PDBQT receptor file of N, H, CA, C and O in Angstrom, charges set to zero:
ATOM      1  N   MET A   1       1.236 -14.936 -20.788  1.00  0.00    +0.000 N 
ATOM      2  CA  MET A   1       0.900 -14.486 -20.049  1.00  0.00    +0.000 C 
ATOM      3  C   MET A   1      -0.662 -13.844 -19.588  1.00  0.00    +0.000 C 
ATOM      4  O   MET A   1      -1.337 -13.646 -20.598  1.00  0.00    +0.000 OA
ATOM      5  N   LYS A   2      -1.334 -13.502 -18.398  1.00  0.00    +0.000 N 
ATOM      6  H   LYS A   2      -0.785 -13.663 -17.577  1.00  0.00    +0.000 HD
ATOM      7  CA  LYS A   2      -2.370 -12.744 -17.826  1.00  0.00    +0.000 C 
ATOM      8  C   LYS A   2      -2.168 -11.482 -18.151  1.00  0.00    +0.000 C 
ATOM      9  O   LYS A   2      -1.043 -10.981 -18.149  1.00  0.00    +0.000 OA
ATOM     10  N   LEU A   3      -3.178 -10.883 -18.443  1.00  0.00    +0.000 N 
ATOM     11  H   LEU A   3      -4.092 -11.290 -18.445  1.00  0.00    +0.000 HD
ATOM     12  CA  LEU A   3      -3.644  -9.154 -18.543  1.00  0.00    +0.000 C 
ATOM     13  C   LEU A   3      -2.953  -9.247 -16.852  1.00  0.00    +0.000 C 
ATOM     14  O   LEU A   3      -1.758  -9.522 -16.739  1.00  0.00    +0.000 OA
ATOM     15  N   TYR A   4      -3.699  -9.028 -15.762  1.00  0.00    +0.000 N 
ATOM     16  H   TYR A   4      -4.670  -8.804 -15.854  1.00  0.00    +0.000 HD
ATOM     17  CA  TYR A   4      -3.084  -8.794 -14.749  1.00  0.00    +0.000 C 
ATOM     18  C   TYR A   4      -1.748  -8.940 -14.117  1.00  0.00    +0.000 C 
ATOM     19  O   TYR A   4      -1.459  -8.166 -13.204  1.00  0.00    +0.000 OA
ATOM     20  N   TYR A   5      -0.589 -10.179 -14.639  1.00  0.00    +0.000 N 
ATOM     21  H   TYR A   5      -0.823 -10.808 -15.380  1.00  0.00    +0.000 HD
ATOM     22  CA  TYR A   5       0.666  -9.769 -14.352  1.00  0.00    +0.000 C 
ATOM     23  C   TYR A   5       1.168  -8.770 -14.427  1.00  0.00    +0.000 C 
ATOM     24  O   TYR A   5       2.206  -8.474 -13.835  1.00  0.00    +0.000 OA
ATOM     25  N   LEU A   6       0.655  -8.181 -15.032  1.00  0.00    +0.000 N 
ATOM     26  H   LEU A   6      -0.188  -8.421 -15.513  1.00  0.00    +0.000 HD
ATOM     27  CA  LEU A   6       1.231  -6.645 -15.823  1.00  0.00    +0.000 C 
ATOM     28  C   LEU A   6       0.912  -5.889 -14.757  1.00  0.00    +0.000 C 
ATOM     29  O   LEU A   6       1.644  -4.905 -14.654  1.00  0.00    +0.000 OA
ATOM     30  N   LEU A   7       0.126  -5.984 -13.966  1.00  0.00    +0.000 N 
ATOM     31  H   LEU A   7      -0.469  -6.784 -14.050  1.00  0.00    +0.000 HD
ATOM     32  CA  LEU A   7       0.294  -4.680 -12.486  1.00  0.00    +0.000 C 
ATOM     33  C   LEU A   7       1.367  -5.107 -11.811  1.00  0.00    +0.000 C 
ATOM     34  O   LEU A   7       1.473  -4.506 -10.741  1.00  0.00    +0.000 OA
ATOM     35  N   ALA A   8       2.436  -6.118 -12.051  1.00  0.00    +0.000 N 
ATOM     36  H   ALA A   8       2.350  -6.606 -12.920  1.00  0.00    +0.000 HD
ATOM     37  CA  ALA A   8       3.150  -5.825 -11.292  1.00  0.00    +0.000 C 
ATOM     38  C   ALA A   8       4.360  -5.172 -11.918  1.00  0.00    +0.000 C 
ATOM     39  O   ALA A   8       5.227  -5.188 -11.044  1.00  0.00    +0.000 OA
ATOM     40  N   LEU A   9       4.812  -4.633 -12.956  1.00  0.00    +0.000 N 
ATOM     41  H   LEU A   9       4.108  -4.620 -13.666  1.00  0.00    +0.000 HD
ATOM     42  CA  LEU A   9       5.189  -3.850 -13.310  1.00  0.00    +0.000 C 
ATOM     43  C   LEU A   9       5.166  -2.426 -13.432  1.00  0.00    +0.000 C 
ATOM     44  O   LEU A   9       6.003  -1.707 -13.977  1.00  0.00    +0.000 OA
ATOM     45  N   LEU A  10       3.281  -1.864 -12.414  1.00  0.00    +0.000 N 
ATOM     46  H   LEU A  10       2.601  -2.448 -11.972  1.00  0.00    +0.000 HD
ATOM     47  CA  LEU A  10       3.505  -0.700 -12.133  1.00  0.00    +0.000 C 
ATOM     48  C   LEU A  10       3.797   0.069 -10.877  1.00  0.00    +0.000 C 
ATOM     49  O   LEU A  10       3.696   1.282 -10.693  1.00  0.00    +0.000 OA
ATOM     50  N   PRO A  11       4.232  -1.006  -9.934  1.00  0.00    +0.000 N 
ATOM     51  CA  PRO A  11       4.963  -0.263  -9.141  1.00  0.00    +0.000 C 
ATOM     52  C   PRO A  11       6.431  -0.340  -9.536  1.00  0.00    +0.000 C 
ATOM     53  O   PRO A  11       7.078   0.620  -9.117  1.00  0.00    +0.000 OA
ATOM     54  N   PHE A  12       7.244  -1.393 -10.359  1.00  0.00    +0.000 N 
ATOM     55  H   PHE A  12       6.719  -2.173 -10.699  1.00  0.00    +0.000 HD
ATOM     56  CA  PHE A  12       8.938  -1.180 -10.861  1.00  0.00    +0.000 C 
ATOM     57  C   PHE A  12       8.812   0.266 -11.391  1.00  0.00    +0.000 C 
ATOM     58  O   PHE A  12       9.333   1.266 -10.896  1.00  0.00    +0.000 OA
ATOM     59  N   ILE A  13       7.942   0.189 -12.604  1.00  0.00    +0.000 N 
ATOM     60  H   ILE A  13       7.519  -0.623 -13.006  1.00  0.00    +0.000 HD
ATOM     61  CA  ILE A  13       7.894   2.109 -13.476  1.00  0.00    +0.000 C 
ATOM     62  C   ILE A  13       7.175   3.036 -12.658  1.00  0.00    +0.000 C 
ATOM     63  O   ILE A  13       6.981   4.159 -13.124  1.00  0.00    +0.000 OA
ATOM     64  N   ALA A  14       6.645   2.691 -11.244  1.00  0.00    +0.000 N 
ATOM     65  H   ALA A  14       6.802   1.779 -10.865  1.00  0.00    +0.000 HD
ATOM     66  CA  ALA A  14       6.752   4.281 -10.753  1.00  0.00    +0.000 C 
ATOM     67  C   ALA A  14       7.498   4.314  -9.782  1.00  0.00    +0.000 C 
ATOM     68  O   ALA A  14       7.576   5.495  -9.441  1.00  0.00    +0.000 OA
ATOM     69  N   ILE A  15       8.124   3.660  -9.107  1.00  0.00    +0.000 N 
ATOM     70  H   ILE A  15       8.061   2.701  -9.384  1.00  0.00    +0.000 HD
ATOM     71  CA  ILE A  15       9.070   3.795  -8.257  1.00  0.00    +0.000 C 
ATOM     72  C   ILE A  15      10.469   4.366  -9.330  1.00  0.00    +0.000 C 
ATOM     73  O   ILE A  15      10.925   5.506  -9.234  1.00  0.00    +0.000 OA
ATOM     74  N   LEU A  16      10.718   3.873  -9.799  1.00  0.00    +0.000 N 
ATOM     75  H   LEU A  16      10.348   2.947  -9.878  1.00  0.00    +0.000 HD
ATOM     76  CA  LEU A  16      12.239   3.894 -10.601  1.00  0.00    +0.000 C 
ATOM     77  C   LEU A  16      12.187   4.713 -11.661  1.00  0.00    +0.000 C 
ATOM     78  O   LEU A  16      13.138   5.492 -11.712  1.00  0.00    +0.000 OA
ATOM     79  N   GLY A  17      11.283   4.816 -12.652  1.00  0.00    +0.000 N 
ATOM     80  H   GLY A  17      10.510   4.183 -12.610  1.00  0.00    +0.000 HD
ATOM     81  CA  GLY A  17      10.175   5.787 -13.544  1.00  0.00    +0.000 C 
ATOM     82  C   GLY A  17      10.444   6.977 -12.966  1.00  0.00    +0.000 C 
ATOM     83  O   GLY A  17      11.357   7.792 -13.098  1.00  0.00    +0.000 OA
ATOM     84  N   GLY A  18       9.346   6.914 -12.213  1.00  0.00    +0.000 N 
ATOM     85  H   GLY A  18       8.604   6.252 -12.106  1.00  0.00    +0.000 HD
ATOM     86  CA  GLY A  18       9.060   8.675 -11.272  1.00  0.00    +0.000 C 
ATOM     87  C   GLY A  18       9.405   8.926 -10.352  1.00  0.00    +0.000 C 
ATOM     88  O   GLY A  18       8.708   9.593  -9.587  1.00  0.00    +0.000 OA
ATOM     89  N   ALA A  19      11.010   8.367  -9.924  1.00  0.00    +0.000 N 
ATOM     90  H   ALA A  19      11.577   7.825 -10.545  1.00  0.00    +0.000 HD
ATOM     91  CA  ALA A  19      12.091   9.263  -9.101  1.00  0.00    +0.000 C 
ATOM     92  C   ALA A  19      12.841  10.061  -9.661  1.00  0.00    +0.000 C 
ATOM     93  O   ALA A  19      13.580  10.855  -9.078  1.00  0.00    +0.000 OA
ATOM     94  N   THR A  20      12.713   9.914 -10.975  1.00  0.00    +0.000 N 
ATOM     95  H   THR A  20      12.113   9.270 -11.449  1.00  0.00    +0.000 HD
ATOM     96  CA  THR A  20      13.381  10.848 -12.111  1.00  0.00    +0.000 C 
ATOM     97  C   THR A  20      12.245  12.659 -12.068  1.00  0.00    +0.000 C 
ATOM     98  O   THR A  20      12.545  13.853 -12.096  1.00  0.00    +0.000 OA
ATOM     99  N   PHE A  21      11.233  12.048 -12.007  1.00  0.00    +0.000 N 
ATOM    100  H   PHE A  21      10.990  11.078 -11.984  1.00  0.00    +0.000 HD
ATOM    101  CA  PHE A  21      10.684  13.353 -12.182  1.00  0.00    +0.000 C 
ATOM    102  C   PHE A  21      10.280  14.357 -10.391  1.00  0.00    +0.000 C 
ATOM    103  O   PHE A  21      10.418  15.564 -10.190  1.00  0.00    +0.000 OA
ATOM    104  N   VAL A  22       9.799  13.312  -9.432  1.00  0.00    +0.000 N 
ATOM    105  H   VAL A  22       9.687  12.332  -9.595  1.00  0.00    +0.000 HD
ATOM    106  CA  VAL A  22       9.548  13.572  -8.376  1.00  0.00    +0.000 C 
ATOM    107  C   VAL A  22      10.849  14.029  -7.277  1.00  0.00    +0.000 C 
ATOM    108  O   VAL A  22      10.639  14.647  -6.234  1.00  0.00    +0.000 OA
ATOM    109  N   ASN A  23      11.853  13.705  -7.623  1.00  0.00    +0.000 N 
ATOM    110  H   ASN A  23      12.024  13.203  -8.471  1.00  0.00    +0.000 HD
ATOM    111  CA  ASN A  23      13.576  14.257  -6.968  1.00  0.00    +0.000 C 
ATOM    112  C   ASN A  23      13.375  15.384  -6.706  1.00  0.00    +0.000 C 
ATOM    113  O   ASN A  23      14.043  16.325  -7.133  1.00  0.00    +0.000 OA
ATOM    114  N   LYS A  24      12.166  15.480  -5.762  1.00  0.00    +0.000 N 
ATOM    115  H   LYS A  24      11.623  14.716  -5.415  1.00  0.00    +0.000 HD
ATOM    116  CA  LYS A  24      11.918  17.089  -5.036  1.00  0.00    +0.000 C 
ATOM    117  C   LYS A  24      12.622  16.753  -2.982  1.00  0.00    +0.000 C 
ATOM    118  O   LYS A  24      12.770  15.670  -2.418  1.00  0.00    +0.000 OA
ATOM    119  N   VAL A  25      12.816  17.831  -2.567  1.00  0.00    +0.000 N 
ATOM    120  H   VAL A  25      12.695  18.711  -3.026  1.00  0.00    +0.000 HD
ATOM    121  CA  VAL A  25      12.703  18.205  -1.515  1.00  0.00    +0.000 C 
ATOM    122  C   VAL A  25      11.564  18.536  -0.783  1.00  0.00    +0.000 C 
ATOM    123  O   VAL A  25      11.258  18.040   0.301  1.00  0.00    +0.000 OA
ATOM    124  N   GLU A  26      11.007  19.294  -1.333  1.00  0.00    +0.000 N 
ATOM    125  H   GLU A  26      11.256  19.697  -2.214  1.00  0.00    +0.000 HD
ATOM    126  CA  GLU A  26      10.204  20.244  -1.443  1.00  0.00    +0.000 C 
ATOM    127  C   GLU A  26       8.872  20.297  -2.436  1.00  0.00    +0.000 C 
ATOM    128  O   GLU A  26       9.019  20.738  -3.576  1.00  0.00    +0.000 OA
ATOM    129  N   PRO A  27       7.758  19.905  -2.048  1.00  0.00    +0.000 N 
ATOM    130  CA  PRO A  27       6.881  20.435  -0.945  1.00  0.00    +0.000 C 
ATOM    131  C   PRO A  27       7.309  19.290   0.559  1.00  0.00    +0.000 C 
ATOM    132  O   PRO A  27       8.000  18.326   0.230  1.00  0.00    +0.000 OA
ATOM    133  N   TYR A  28       7.062  19.343   1.576  1.00  0.00    +0.000 N 
ATOM    134  H   TYR A  28       6.500  20.126   1.843  1.00  0.00    +0.000 HD
ATOM    135  CA  TYR A  28       6.695  18.549   2.675  1.00  0.00    +0.000 C 
ATOM    136  C   TYR A  28       4.882  17.367   2.577  1.00  0.00    +0.000 C 
ATOM    137  O   TYR A  28       3.663  17.537   2.536  1.00  0.00    +0.000 OA
ATOM    138  N   VAL A  29       5.545  16.639   2.582  1.00  0.00    +0.000 N 
ATOM    139  H   VAL A  29       6.535  16.501   2.615  1.00  0.00    +0.000 HD
ATOM    140  CA  VAL A  29       3.992  16.192   2.773  1.00  0.00    +0.000 C 
ATOM    141  C   VAL A  29       4.461  14.937   4.331  1.00  0.00    +0.000 C 
ATOM    142  O   VAL A  29       5.325  14.104   4.606  1.00  0.00    +0.000 OA
ATOM    143  N   LEU A  30       3.419  15.458   4.854  1.00  0.00    +0.000 N 
ATOM    144  H   LEU A  30       2.717  16.136   4.631  1.00  0.00    +0.000 HD
ATOM    145  CA  LEU A  30       3.040  14.317   6.163  1.00  0.00    +0.000 C 
ATOM    146  C   LEU A  30       4.494  14.905   7.270  1.00  0.00    +0.000 C 
ATOM    147  O   LEU A  30       4.864  14.315   8.285  1.00  0.00    +0.000 OA
ATOM    148  N   GLY A  31       5.044  16.064   6.761  1.00  0.00    +0.000 N 
ATOM    149  H   GLY A  31       4.744  16.543   5.936  1.00  0.00    +0.000 HD
ATOM    150  CA  GLY A  31       6.264  16.388   7.116  1.00  0.00    +0.000 C 
ATOM    151  C   GLY A  31       7.754  15.162   6.383  1.00  0.00    +0.000 C 
ATOM    152  O   GLY A  31       8.811  15.688   6.730  1.00  0.00    +0.000 OA
ATOM    153  N   ILE A  32       7.850  14.732   6.118  1.00  0.00    +0.000 N 
ATOM    154  H   ILE A  32       6.991  14.305   5.837  1.00  0.00    +0.000 HD
ATOM    155  CA  ILE A  32       8.974  14.309   4.637  1.00  0.00    +0.000 C 
ATOM    156  C   ILE A  32       8.578  14.785   3.814  1.00  0.00    +0.000 C 
ATOM    157  O   ILE A  32       7.438  15.177   3.566  1.00  0.00    +0.000 OA
ATOM    158  N   PRO A  33       9.730  14.822   3.132  1.00  0.00    +0.000 N 
ATOM    159  CA  PRO A  33       9.967  15.264   1.866  1.00  0.00    +0.000 C 
ATOM    160  C   PRO A  33       9.690  14.563   0.880  1.00  0.00    +0.000 C 
ATOM    161  O   PRO A  33      10.277  13.485   0.977  1.00  0.00    +0.000 OA
ATOM    162  N   PHE A  34       8.908  14.657  -0.293  1.00  0.00    +0.000 N 
ATOM    163  H   PHE A  34       8.431  15.532  -0.371  1.00  0.00    +0.000 HD
ATOM    164  CA  PHE A  34       8.153  14.715  -1.038  1.00  0.00    +0.000 C 
ATOM    165  C   PHE A  34       9.122  13.300  -2.181  1.00  0.00    +0.000 C 
ATOM    166  O   PHE A  34       8.379  12.870  -3.063  1.00  0.00    +0.000 OA
ATOM    167  N   PHE A  35      10.295  12.779  -2.181  1.00  0.00    +0.000 N 
ATOM    168  H   PHE A  35      10.899  13.128  -1.464  1.00  0.00    +0.000 HD
ATOM    169  CA  PHE A  35      10.672  11.898  -2.703  1.00  0.00    +0.000 C 
ATOM    170  C   PHE A  35      10.522  10.767  -1.667  1.00  0.00    +0.000 C 
ATOM    171  O   PHE A  35      10.301   9.680  -2.200  1.00  0.00    +0.000 OA
ATOM    172  N   LEU A  36      10.591  10.744  -0.196  1.00  0.00    +0.000 N 
ATOM    173  H   LEU A  36      10.770  11.627   0.237  1.00  0.00    +0.000 HD
ATOM    174  CA  LEU A  36      10.647  10.092   0.407  1.00  0.00    +0.000 C 
ATOM    175  C   LEU A  36       8.916   9.577   0.391  1.00  0.00    +0.000 C 
ATOM    176  O   LEU A  36       8.536   8.452   0.065  1.00  0.00    +0.000 OA
ATOM    177  N   PHE A  37       8.111  10.617   0.791  1.00  0.00    +0.000 N 
ATOM    178  H   PHE A  37       8.420  11.531   1.056  1.00  0.00    +0.000 HD
ATOM    179  CA  PHE A  37       6.733  10.131   0.707  1.00  0.00    +0.000 C 
ATOM    180  C   PHE A  37       6.603   9.655  -0.259  1.00  0.00    +0.000 C 
ATOM    181  O   PHE A  37       5.733   8.785  -0.296  1.00  0.00    +0.000 OA
ATOM    182  N   TRP A  38       7.299   9.919  -1.422  1.00  0.00    +0.000 N 
ATOM    183  H   TRP A  38       8.006  10.625  -1.392  1.00  0.00    +0.000 HD
ATOM    184  CA  TRP A  38       6.973   9.080  -3.010  1.00  0.00    +0.000 C 
ATOM    185  C   TRP A  38       7.118   7.549  -2.572  1.00  0.00    +0.000 C 
ATOM    186  O   TRP A  38       6.133   6.910  -2.202  1.00  0.00    +0.000 OA
ATOM    187  N   ILE A  39       8.040   7.150  -2.616  1.00  0.00    +0.000 N 
ATOM    188  H   ILE A  39       8.841   7.668  -2.917  1.00  0.00    +0.000 HD
ATOM    189  CA  ILE A  39       8.690   5.822  -2.015  1.00  0.00    +0.000 C 
ATOM    190  C   ILE A  39       7.972   4.875  -1.082  1.00  0.00    +0.000 C 
ATOM    191  O   ILE A  39       7.970   3.710  -1.479  1.00  0.00    +0.000 OA
ATOM    192  N   ILE A  40       7.403   5.091  -0.010  1.00  0.00    +0.000 N 
ATOM    193  H   ILE A  40       7.405   6.038   0.312  1.00  0.00    +0.000 HD
ATOM    194  CA  ILE A  40       6.569   4.976   1.026  1.00  0.00    +0.000 C 
ATOM    195  C   ILE A  40       5.572   4.331   0.190  1.00  0.00    +0.000 C 
ATOM    196  O   ILE A  40       5.370   3.158  -0.123  1.00  0.00    +0.000 OA
ATOM    197  N   LEU A  41       4.715   6.002  -0.222  1.00  0.00    +0.000 N 
ATOM    198  H   LEU A  41       4.879   6.955   0.032  1.00  0.00    +0.000 HD
ATOM    199  CA  LEU A  41       3.944   5.476  -1.385  1.00  0.00    +0.000 C 
ATOM    200  C   LEU A  41       3.390   4.434  -1.811  1.00  0.00    +0.000 C 
ATOM    201  O   LEU A  41       2.256   3.991  -1.634  1.00  0.00    +0.000 OA
ATOM    202  N   TRP A  42       4.382   4.010  -2.470  1.00  0.00    +0.000 N 
ATOM    203  H   TRP A  42       5.304   4.370  -2.614  1.00  0.00    +0.000 HD
ATOM    204  CA  TRP A  42       4.291   3.478  -3.865  1.00  0.00    +0.000 C 
ATOM    205  C   TRP A  42       5.247   1.560  -3.293  1.00  0.00    +0.000 C 
ATOM    206  O   TRP A  42       5.396   0.531  -3.952  1.00  0.00    +0.000 OA
ATOM    207  N   ALA A  43       5.797   2.028  -1.353  1.00  0.00    +0.000 N 
ATOM    208  H   ALA A  43       5.676   2.863  -0.817  1.00  0.00    +0.000 HD
ATOM    209  CA  ALA A  43       5.821   0.492  -1.045  1.00  0.00    +0.000 C 
ATOM    210  C   ALA A  43       4.734  -0.259  -0.464  1.00  0.00    +0.000 C 
ATOM    211  O   ALA A  43       4.686  -1.476  -0.283  1.00  0.00    +0.000 OA
ATOM    212  N   ILE A  44       3.498   0.993  -0.078  1.00  0.00    +0.000 N 
ATOM    213  H   ILE A  44       3.538   1.981  -0.224  1.00  0.00    +0.000 HD
ATOM    214  CA  ILE A  44       1.980   0.600   0.559  1.00  0.00    +0.000 C 
ATOM    215  C   ILE A  44       1.044  -0.086  -0.973  1.00  0.00    +0.000 C 
ATOM    216  O   ILE A  44       0.274  -1.042  -1.063  1.00  0.00    +0.000 OA
ATOM    217  N   ILE A  45       1.522   0.854  -1.959  1.00  0.00    +0.000 N 
ATOM    218  H   ILE A  45       2.148   1.631  -1.885  1.00  0.00    +0.000 HD
ATOM    219  CA  ILE A  45       0.522   0.212  -3.116  1.00  0.00    +0.000 C 
ATOM    220  C   ILE A  45       1.278  -0.602  -3.631  1.00  0.00    +0.000 C 
ATOM    221  O   ILE A  45       0.934  -0.457  -4.804  1.00  0.00    +0.000 OA
ATOM    222  N   CYS A  46       2.084  -1.385  -3.651  1.00  0.00    +0.000 N 
ATOM    223  H   CYS A  46       2.364  -1.502  -2.698  1.00  0.00    +0.000 HD
ATOM    224  CA  CYS A  46       3.072  -2.144  -3.974  1.00  0.00    +0.000 C 
ATOM    225  C   CYS A  46       2.339  -3.739  -3.434  1.00  0.00    +0.000 C 
ATOM    226  O   CYS A  46       2.177  -4.679  -4.213  1.00  0.00    +0.000 OA
ATOM    227  N   SER A  47       1.965  -3.775  -1.962  1.00  0.00    +0.000 N 
ATOM    228  H   SER A  47       2.097  -3.011  -1.329  1.00  0.00    +0.000 HD
ATOM    229  CA  SER A  47       2.088  -4.256  -1.207  1.00  0.00    +0.000 C 
ATOM    230  C   SER A  47      -0.002  -4.853  -2.016  1.00  0.00    +0.000 C 
ATOM    231  O   SER A  47      -0.544  -5.899  -2.372  1.00  0.00    +0.000 OA
ATOM    232  N   ILE A  48      -0.300  -3.689  -1.926  1.00  0.00    +0.000 N 
ATOM    233  H   ILE A  48       0.140  -2.839  -1.637  1.00  0.00    +0.000 HD
ATOM    234  CA  ILE A  48      -1.879  -3.944  -2.582  1.00  0.00    +0.000 C 
ATOM    235  C   ILE A  48      -1.528  -4.260  -4.110  1.00  0.00    +0.000 C 
ATOM    236  O   ILE A  48      -2.101  -5.316  -4.377  1.00  0.00    +0.000 OA
ATOM    237  N   ILE A  49      -1.074  -3.955  -4.835  1.00  0.00    +0.000 N 
ATOM    238  H   ILE A  49      -0.609  -3.097  -4.619  1.00  0.00    +0.000 HD
ATOM    239  CA  ILE A  49      -0.951  -4.571  -6.260  1.00  0.00    +0.000 C 
ATOM    240  C   ILE A  49      -0.885  -5.937  -6.025  1.00  0.00    +0.000 C 
ATOM    241  O   ILE A  49      -1.688  -6.648  -6.629  1.00  0.00    +0.000 OA
ATOM    242  N   MET A  50       0.129  -6.578  -5.062  1.00  0.00    +0.000 N 
ATOM    243  H   MET A  50       0.781  -6.000  -4.571  1.00  0.00    +0.000 HD
ATOM    244  CA  MET A  50       0.571  -7.650  -4.720  1.00  0.00    +0.000 C 
ATOM    245  C   MET A  50      -0.403  -8.897  -3.946  1.00  0.00    +0.000 C 
ATOM    246  O   MET A  50      -0.194 -10.091  -3.729  1.00  0.00    +0.000 OA
ATOM    247  N   PHE A  51      -1.688  -7.871  -3.623  1.00  0.00    +0.000 N 
ATOM    248  H   PHE A  51      -1.857  -6.901  -3.799  1.00  0.00    +0.000 HD
ATOM    249  CA  PHE A  51      -2.642  -8.705  -3.202  1.00  0.00    +0.000 C 
ATOM    250  C   PHE A  51      -3.713  -8.813  -3.641  1.00  0.00    +0.000 C 
ATOM    251  O   PHE A  51      -4.616  -9.628  -3.450  1.00  0.00    +0.000 OA
ATOM    252  N   ILE A  52      -3.598  -7.870  -4.318  1.00  0.00    +0.000 N 
ATOM    253  H   ILE A  52      -2.865  -7.208  -4.473  1.00  0.00    +0.000 HD
ATOM    254  CA  ILE A  52      -4.949  -7.825  -5.680  1.00  0.00    +0.000 C 
ATOM    255  C   ILE A  52      -4.388  -9.280  -6.851  1.00  0.00    +0.000 C 
ATOM    256  O   ILE A  52      -5.039 -10.320  -6.951  1.00  0.00    +0.000 OA
ATOM    257  N   ILE A  53      -3.239  -9.036  -7.527  1.00  0.00    +0.000 N 
ATOM    258  H   ILE A  53      -2.710  -8.191  -7.446  1.00  0.00    +0.000 HD
ATOM    259  CA  ILE A  53      -3.018  -9.887  -8.073  1.00  0.00    +0.000 C 
ATOM    260  C   ILE A  53      -2.812 -12.006  -7.987  1.00  0.00    +0.000 C 
ATOM    261  O   ILE A  53      -2.787 -12.897  -8.836  1.00  0.00    +0.000 OA
ATOM    262  N   TYR A  54      -2.726 -11.960  -6.676  1.00  0.00    +0.000 N 
ATOM    263  H   TYR A  54      -2.747 -11.237  -5.986  1.00  0.00    +0.000 HD
ATOM    264  CA  TYR A  54      -3.145 -12.881  -5.657  1.00  0.00    +0.000 C 
ATOM    265  C   TYR A  54      -4.174 -13.527  -5.653  1.00  0.00    +0.000 C 
ATOM    266  O   TYR A  54      -4.235 -14.751  -5.768  1.00  0.00    +0.000 OA
ATOM    267  N   ARG A  55      -5.316 -12.591  -5.487  1.00  0.00    +0.000 N 
ATOM    268  H   ARG A  55      -5.266 -11.597  -5.394  1.00  0.00    +0.000 HD
ATOM    269  CA  ARG A  55      -6.934 -12.952  -5.241  1.00  0.00    +0.000 C 
ATOM    270  C   ARG A  55      -7.413 -13.089  -7.497  1.00  0.00    +0.000 C 
ATOM    271  O   ARG A  55      -8.346 -13.666  -8.054  1.00  0.00    +0.000 OA
ATOM    272  N   LEU A  56      -6.509 -12.451  -7.952  1.00  0.00    +0.000 N 
ATOM    273  H   LEU A  56      -5.751 -11.982  -7.500  1.00  0.00    +0.000 HD
ATOM    274  CA  LEU A  56      -7.144 -12.747  -9.288  1.00  0.00    +0.000 C 
ATOM    275  C   LEU A  56      -6.211 -14.022  -9.689  1.00  0.00    +0.000 C 
ATOM    276  O   LEU A  56      -7.092 -14.872  -9.819  1.00  0.00    +0.000 OA
ATOM    277  N   ASP A  57      -4.892 -14.746  -9.988  1.00  0.00    +0.000 N 
ATOM    278  H   ASP A  57      -4.176 -14.056  -9.882  1.00  0.00    +0.000 HD
ATOM    279  CA  ASP A  57      -4.824 -15.590  -9.922  1.00  0.00    +0.000 C 
ATOM    280  C   ASP A  57      -4.950 -16.996  -9.437  1.00  0.00    +0.000 C 
ATOM    281  O   ASP A  57      -4.674 -17.539  -8.367  1.00  0.00    +0.000 OA
ATOM    282  N   PRO A  58      -5.612 -17.542 -10.922  1.00  0.00    +0.000 N 
ATOM    283  CA  PRO A  58      -6.520 -18.774 -10.191  1.00  0.00    +0.000 C 
ATOM    284  C   PRO A  58      -6.022 -20.002  -9.919  1.00  0.00    +0.000 C 
ATOM    285  O   PRO A  58      -6.713 -21.013  -9.800  1.00  0.00    +0.000 OA
ATOM    286  N   ILE A  59      -4.538 -19.932  -9.791  1.00  0.00    +0.000 N 
ATOM    287  H   ILE A  59      -3.977 -19.110  -9.889  1.00  0.00    +0.000 HD
ATOM    288  CA  ILE A  59      -3.472 -21.136  -9.334  1.00  0.00    +0.000 C 
ATOM    289  C   ILE A  59      -4.095 -21.422  -7.609  1.00  0.00    +0.000 C 
ATOM    290  O   ILE A  59      -4.508 -22.435  -7.044  1.00  0.00    +0.000 OA
ATOM    291  N   ASN A  60      -3.888 -19.799  -7.108  1.00  0.00    +0.000 N 
ATOM    292  H   ASN A  60      -3.553 -18.977  -7.568  1.00  0.00    +0.000 HD
ATOM    293  CA  ASN A  60      -4.645 -19.847  -5.807  1.00  0.00    +0.000 C 
ATOM    294  C   ASN A  60      -5.682 -19.822  -5.220  1.00  0.00    +0.000 C 
ATOM    295  O   ASN A  60      -5.797 -19.799  -3.995  1.00  0.00    +0.000 OA
ATOM    296  N   LYS A  61      -6.953 -19.821  -6.377  1.00  0.00    +0.000 N 
ATOM    297  H   LYS A  61      -6.859 -19.839  -7.372  1.00  0.00    +0.000 HD
ATOM    298  CA  LYS A  61      -8.234 -20.624  -6.103  1.00  0.00    +0.000 C 
ATOM    299  C   LYS A  61      -8.323 -21.822  -5.321  1.00  0.00    +0.000 C 
ATOM    300  O   LYS A  61      -9.094 -21.995  -4.377  1.00  0.00    +0.000 OA
ATOM    301  N   GLU A  62      -7.260 -22.858  -5.895  1.00  0.00    +0.000 N 
ATOM    302  H   GLU A  62      -6.633 -22.717  -6.662  1.00  0.00    +0.000 HD
ATOM    303  CA  GLU A  62      -7.545 -24.190  -6.540  1.00  0.00    +0.000 C 
ATOM    304  C   GLU A  62      -6.961 -24.589  -5.153  1.00  0.00    +0.000 C 
ATOM    305  O   GLU A  62      -7.072 -25.797  -4.948  1.00  0.00    +0.000 OA
ATOM    306  N   ASN A  63      -6.341 -23.858  -4.098  1.00  0.00    +0.000 N 
ATOM    307  H   ASN A  63      -6.251 -22.876  -4.264  1.00  0.00    +0.000 HD
ATOM    308  CA  ASN A  63      -5.500 -24.219  -2.756  1.00  0.00    +0.000 C 
ATOM    309  C   ASN A  63      -6.540 -23.787  -1.851  1.00  0.00    +0.000 C 
ATOM    310  O   ASN A  63      -6.540 -24.323  -0.743  1.00  0.00    +0.000 OA
ATOM    311  N   GLU A  64      -7.561 -22.792  -2.140  1.00  0.00    +0.000 N 
ATOM    312  H   GLU A  64      -7.561 -22.355  -3.040  1.00  0.00    +0.000 HD
ATOM    313  CA  GLU A  64      -8.491 -22.242  -1.408  1.00  0.00    +0.000 C 
ATOM    314  C   GLU A  64      -9.391 -23.486  -0.921  1.00  0.00    +0.000 C 
ATOM    315  O   GLU A  64      -9.514 -23.774   0.269  1.00  0.00    +0.000 OA
ATOM    316  N   GLU A  65     -10.057 -24.250  -2.060  1.00  0.00    +0.000 N 
ATOM    317  H   GLU A  65      -9.957 -24.016  -3.027  1.00  0.00    +0.000 HD
ATOM    318  CA  GLU A  65     -11.533 -25.213  -1.441  1.00  0.00    +0.000 C 
ATOM    319  C   GLU A  65     -10.801 -26.428  -0.782  1.00  0.00    +0.000 C 
ATOM    320  O   GLU A  65     -11.453 -27.321  -0.241  1.00  0.00    +0.000 OA
TER     321      GLU A  65
């Protein structure tokens, strides 16, 4: 298994594992409770990580040529 595939575990760990530590209503970030902000933030970061994995995967580079 390639090392960059382990990047896919990062959002899983952050959302599920981190939820126990950030399960708070206050402080408010951008007008929403911190826990909701945490979930939204990691949904965006997850998309970025999946894009990075897509770009690093050599199988996808074969299709571009």
